[in-house]
Steps between C-alpha positions, in 0.01 A plus 500: 500500500724341239389762241629775731840323538531458123417868452763607760765278348420634149525861627829430677640341186403803290647751751827314563672618183392861565636485856827355384531768233438775756813404693824678414739317275822422694787741442843336529748752643870476577622763751852640504524686833647828594730591784237543781400164650187626672368633169603183313319284754180705463514476122561116511200457731282705264620304195417174674130579499264410208489578216881521528721191505853569619734324260838349605641522147449718196312358203381671180155555658623624833478870576825614657468772768823655607623789709819577306610814682575561868187560705526846654400534868388829658457497874243736647474578869130441516416310177773239522682365201379565145659293221509625143579264211438396144363161408560379143284242326612277214398173330726291278748788478237758391427801716144501633523827692604632835360646820632774722410440862525682828412293796474591868583205729177561694292478184688228319183312401370798302837513317494130415137531382601775260803298379274195443262712295796615286619145461150387389504774235849403383388133476203610289251382766329843545460701820 
């Protein structure tokens, strides 16, 4: 019985570094919001989920995500509100890219998913 326990502990010790390496490295992000609170709130919630860490201040390693221009809103009779905006990514004063988004309020999770994918790419963390 003790031989089985030793074997299990040894296997767990060997697998632990691989499991830790498989997890995404945290991405520190500072968000500068746009002019639509509902959209800002959805982005903040999305950026609060791993691997993202929402920063309260900007450091040299923090990726800054900002919506520098006014968010345009188009109101459809059936489709509801669709927001169109640009998100700009930078780190330590260097541009890391941008994303053009068009988000319908009824499908806001799909929009934030796309934005998070673009942020990962800008951070160098892959898709």
